[in-house]
C-alpha positions as CSV (number, residue, x, y, z in Angstrom):
1,M,4.9,11.8,-9.3
2,E,5.4,8.7,-7.9
3,W,4.9,8.8,-4.5
4,A,6.1,5.6,-1.6
5,L,4.0,3.5,0.7
6,P,3.6,5.6,3.3
7,E,2.5,9.0,1.3
8,W,-0.2,6.5,0.2
9,T,-1.1,5.4,3.4
10,V,-1.5,7.9,4.6
11,L,-3.7,9.4,1.7
12,A,-5.8,6.7,2.4
13,V,-6.1,7.2,5.0
14,L,-7.4,10.3,5.2
15,R,-9.7,9.5,2.5
16,E,-11.6,8.4,5.4
17,G,-12.3,11.0,7.2
18,P,-10.1,14.2,7.7
19,T,-7.6,13.3,11.0
20,H,-3.5,14.4,12.3
21,G,-0.7,12.8,11.8
22,F,-0.7,11.2,15.1
23,A,-3.3,9.3,14.6
24,I,-2.5,8.0,11.4
25,A,0.9,7.2,12.8
26,A,-0.6,5.4,15.8
27,L,-2.6,2.9,13.0
28,T,0.8,2.4,11.6
29,A,2.9,1.9,14.3
30,P,4.1,-1.8,15.0
31,S,0.8,-2.6,17.6
32,G,-1.6,0.0,15.0
33,E,-4.0,-1.8,12.7
34,L,-2.2,-0.9,9.7
35,G,1.2,-2.0,11.6
36,R,0.6,-5.0,11.7
37,V,0.8,-5.1,7.5
38,W,4.0,-2.2,7.8
39,Q,5.0,0.2,9.9
40,I,5.6,3.2,9.5
41,P,7.7,5.2,12.1
42,R,5.8,9.0,13.1
43,P,8.4,11.4,11.6
44,V,8.1,9.5,8.1
45,I,4.5,10.1,8.7
46,Y,5.0,13.4,8.7
47,R,7.6,13.9,6.1
48,A,4.7,12.5,3.7
49,L,1.7,14.8,4.8
50,S,4.2,17.7,4.6
51,R,4.2,16.6,0.7
52,L,1.1,15.8,-0.1
53,A,-0.3,18.7,1.6
54,E,3.4,20.4,-0.4
55,A,1.1,19.2,-3.8
56,S,-1.7,20.2,-2.9
57,L,-3.4,17.1,-2.6
58,V,-4.4,17.1,1.6
59,A,-4.6,20.3,3.0
60,P,-4.9,21.1,6.9
61,S,-8.3,22.2,8.0
62,A,-8.5,22.7,11.6
63,V,-6.6,22.4,14.9
64,E,-7.3,20.2,17.1
65,S,-6.4,21.5,20.9
66,G,-6.5,19.5,24.2
67,P,-4.1,17.8,26.2
68,G,-0.1,17.8,24.5
69,P,0.7,19.3,21.9
70,Q,-1.4,21.4,18.7
71,R,-2.7,18.9,16.0
72,T,-3.4,19.7,12.8
73,I,-5.6,18.4,11.2
74,Y,-5.3,17.1,7.5
75,T,-8.6,17.2,5.2
76,I,-7.9,15.4,1.5
77,A,-8.1,17.0,-2.0
78,P,-10.6,16.2,-4.6
79,E,-7.2,15.6,-6.6
80,G,-6.2,13.3,-3.9
81,A,-9.4,11.1,-3.4
82,V,-9.3,10.5,-6.9
83,A,-5.4,9.5,-6.7
84,V,-5.7,6.9,-4.2
85,D,-8.9,5.0,-5.6
86,E,-7.0,4.7,-8.7
87,W,-3.9,3.3,-6.7
88,L,-6.5,1.4,-4.5
89,A,-7.7,-0.1,-7.6
90,A,-3.8,-1.3,-9.3
91,P,-2.0,-4.2,-9.0
92,V,0.6,-4.5,-7.4
93,R,3.7,-4.6,-10.2
94,H,6.7,-6.4,-8.6
95,V,6.2,-9.5,-6.7
96,R,8.4,-8.3,-3.8
97,W,6.0,-5.5,-3.5
98,L,2.9,-7.9,-2.8
99,R,4.7,-8.0,1.1
100,S,3.9,-4.7,2.2
101,H,1.8,-2.6,-1.4
102,L,-0.5,-5.4,-1.8
103,L,-1.6,-6.3,1.9
104,M,-1.5,-2.7,2.3
105,K,-4.5,-1.9,-0.2
106,L,-6.1,-4.5,0.9
107,A,-5.5,-3.7,4.5
108,L,-7.2,0.0,3.3
109,L,-9.9,-1.3,1.7
110,N,-11.3,-3.8,4.3
111,R,-11.5,-0.6,7.0
112,R,-13.6,1.0,4.4
113,T,-15.2,-2.5,3.9
114,L,-15.0,-1.8,0.2
115,D,-14.9,-4.8,-2.0
116,P,-11.0,-6.2,-2.9
117,T,-12.4,-8.2,-5.9
118,A,-11.6,-6.1,-8.9
119,L,-8.0,-5.6,-7.2
120,L,-7.3,-9.7,-6.7
121,A,-8.2,-10.5,-10.3
122,A,-6.3,-7.5,-11.4
123,Q,-3.3,-8.7,-9.5
124,R,-3.7,-12.6,-10.9
125,A,-3.4,-11.1,-14.5
126,V,-0.5,-9.0,-13.4
127,L,1.2,-12.3,-11.6
128,V,-0.1,-14.8,-14.1
129,P,2.5,-14.2,-16.9
130,I,5.2,-12.9,-14.4
131,V,4.8,-16.8,-13.1
132,D,4.6,-18.0,-16.9
133,A,8.2,-16.0,-18.0
134,V,10.0,-16.9,-14.9
135,A,9.3,-20.3,-15.3
136,A,10.6,-20.4,-18.9
137,E,13.4,-18.9,-18.3
138,R,14.5,-21.2,-15.0
139,D,13.7,-23.6,-18.2
140,Q,17.0,-22.8,-20.0
141,R,19.5,-21.9,-17.3
142,D,21.5,-23.9,-15.0
143,G,23.6,-23.4,-11.9
144,F,23.3,-20.5,-9.5
145,E,21.0,-18.9,-12.1
146,A,17.9,-21.7,-12.2
147,V,18.6,-21.3,-8.6
148,L,17.0,-17.5,-7.8
149,L,15.0,-18.1,-10.7
150,T,13.2,-20.9,-8.7
151,W,13.5,-19.0,-5.9
152,R,11.2,-16.2,-7.9
153,H,9.3,-18.5,-9.7
154,S,8.4,-19.8,-6.3
155,N,7.6,-16.7,-4.5
156,A,5.5,-16.0,-7.2
157,T,3.4,-19.2,-7.5
158,A,2.6,-18.4,-3.8
159,A,1.8,-14.8,-4.6
160,L,-0.7,-17.0,-7.3
161,R,-2.1,-19.7,-4.1
162,F,-3.0,-16.7,-1.7
163,L,-4.8,-14.3,-4.1
164,D,-6.4,-18.1,-4.8
165,E,-7.2,-18.4,-1.2
166,I,-8.4,-14.7,-0.4
167,S,-10.6,-14.7,-3.6
């Protein structure tokens, strides 16, 4: 199944170790470490946990008691670990997803002190043909069509520069 960014983020955080939804929601809150990249509201985190549990990629493993409501601790299943590791290594296929998906992948890799070099190289390999194709198409158009393609080309070229700067 193709998961959305909230599910992948939850799965990647659980790949770091067992935790509960409230802790994941704190990470993805506006002031959270991952929320600086992409904010994911608490209800969306809990919905993602539910979907991942239904798919047997995570499972409740304990209940944490303390002040406030009890919190269910989730643990990633081996299939979930494999899936999220593959997702973290895969380049983003659309330029429009770089801001969300690629930056989240880089933040998640950084949290685990994993080297992003292979991901960055794979991402560059995906972007170069996109930049070339958009440039070729833009050169054959005029009017607003050329303006739109110039916008797309500028964004894709900026993404390549970004990859070069952090590689």
